[in-house]
N, C-alpha and C positions, 0 to 999 in steps of 0.2 A: 111499243109505237112511240114512247117517250125518249127512248135512246135513238131512235130513227129522228128524231125532231131536232133533238141535242147535237146529232151527226150533219144533218144538213147544216144548221146555222155555223158548226164548225167549220165546216168546208167551207161556206159563204164568206166567213171571216178571213180565212186563209188567203180567199181566192181577192177579196176586197183588199187586204192588204198589199199583196202582192201587185195589184192593178193601180191602187192610189200610189203605190210607192214608187212604181215604175213611170207613171204617165199623169198623175196628179189630176187636175180636173178635165183634163182629155179621156180618163177613165170612164165608160159607159156603164150603166149597169146590165147592158146584155154582155158586156165584155166580162165583165166578172161573173154572172150566172155561166154564161159559157166555160170559163175558166174552171168554175166549183162543178160542171156537170148537171146544174141544177135549173128547173125553168124560172125564165126571168121574172114572171110573177110572185112564183114564191117568195123571192129577194125582196119585192115590194112588202107584200106580206109580212116579213119581218124585221123590216128595215125601216120602210116609208120612202123617203124621196134619197137620192144622191149626196145630198148634204149631208142629211140626217145619219148616212150610213158612216162617212166620213168622219162624220163627229165622233159615233161610238166606237168607230176604228182607233179612231186618235187616243179618243178616253181609255179606251181598255187596254194599247199598247203603252201610256203612262201608265197604269196601275199596276203592269206587269212590271215594268221597270221597276217602280218604286218596291214592288213585294221582294223582286229577284235582289235587289242590291239592298234594300233594308236601309237603317239608320248607321250612324256611326256607332260603334261600339262604345261602352263606358260614357264618358264626359265628352266624348267626340275628339279628343285629343288624336284618335286616328281616322283623321279628315283624309290624308295622303291616301292611304289604303281603301279608304268611300270612294275616292276619286278614281282610285285604280279597278275598284270593281264596275265603278259607271262605265269608265274608259272598256272594260271586258264586255259589258254588255252591249253599250252601241255596235263594239265590231262584230258581233253575235248577232246582231239585229239590225243591220245596216238600214232597217225600211221606217224606223221609227224618226232618224234624222231628216228621212226624205220626205216623211209626213209633214213634219214640223216646220221644213223649208216648204212645202206646199202652201201649208197654211199661213206662212208669211205673205206669199208670192200673191195668193189670193186679196191681201190687205183686207179682210174680213176680221173685225175686232172678235177676240175669242171672246163667247159670252159664258164660262163655265164656271158658276159659283164655288163650285165643289173643286176644282181645279185650281182657282184662286187661294181659295182658303188652305190648299196643301202648302201652296208655293209661301205663303204668309206664313204661316204655321212651321216654315222652314228659316224664313227670316228670323221669325222671333225666339226662335231656339239658338241660332246663330248667334245672335245678338247676345241671347243670356250669358252664353259661353263666351263671349269677348267680354263682359260684364265679370265674370266670375275669372278673368284674365286666365282663362282655358285657352281661347282663341285671340289672334291679335285685332288690336281695334283702331292699326292705323287705317284700314280700309272699311267704311260703312259697311254691315252686314249685308244688304240686299245688293250693294254691288261686287261684294267677295265671290258672294252665292250666284251671281251671274259668269263671274270667272271663272267660277272651278266647274260650272256646267261645261262651259266654253273649251275648257281644258280638254274634258273627258269626250266630248262630242265632235268636234271641229275636225279630227281627223277625218271622221268617217262623212261629214258635210264635203268637205272639198279634196278628196284623195289625190285629186292630181295635183293640187298645189304642193301636198305631200311629199308626192311620187319626186317634183323637181326639187323641193328645198334638201330633200334626204337622200335621193337618188336609189330608192329601194320603195318594197311594195310593202302593204301590211300582211299580204299571204306567205312572207316571209318569217318564218315562226320568231328568228332571234332579232328582225326591225319590230315587229310588233312587241316582243317584251323591250325593248329598247325604248320605244315611245312610251309603253305603261310605265316604265320606270320614269320617265322624264315628266310624265304626270304625274306621276305620286309624289316625287319631290318637286316640283312646281307650286302643286298643291299644299305640301308642306309649308314653304317658303310665303306663300300667300297668307296662310291660314292660322299659323303655329306663331306663339310666341318666340322673338329671337333666340332669349335664352336656352329653350326648351331644346336639349339635348340631340333629340331627333334630326333638326336643322342646323345642328352646330357644323363650320365648316372643319 
């Protein structure tokens, strides 16, 4: 029975990720339950109302991103490759960016202390690395992190703009590799000290 409960939750979460990613607030609990092949009442029993389900889906997706990408190795001098791994994750899981865009369009302030603390910790670690001269301090830590996240995610957020600018699609392996390399290089230029041999011309 425990396995069945876990399998039911998994199917509901997968359906919710897909429906919210595709339709945002227009997705209904009935649509999600139908996609999962499960009774709608069970969906309410597991997750509450639609907003609570959306919040759960987004929170879980962000945790999966953090677990998959990890932290920059060592003293964060591999910040470029860290951005590259983040780029890879978003390419393979495009619904995460879509969920974040739907959240922004709803104009509902995020009220998630755990999520806020996660980002504050990132800013603090980045600022510490700046003070230790591991990372460049020309751009404030919070702004630099925002730009690094945008570098990795914006390709998925506006694929039509990427196609217009590059004339190619991320479905092409060579193009995807080219984009990833550009993300890594740009992250290094933003984050690493100019004297670092990784970013020397």
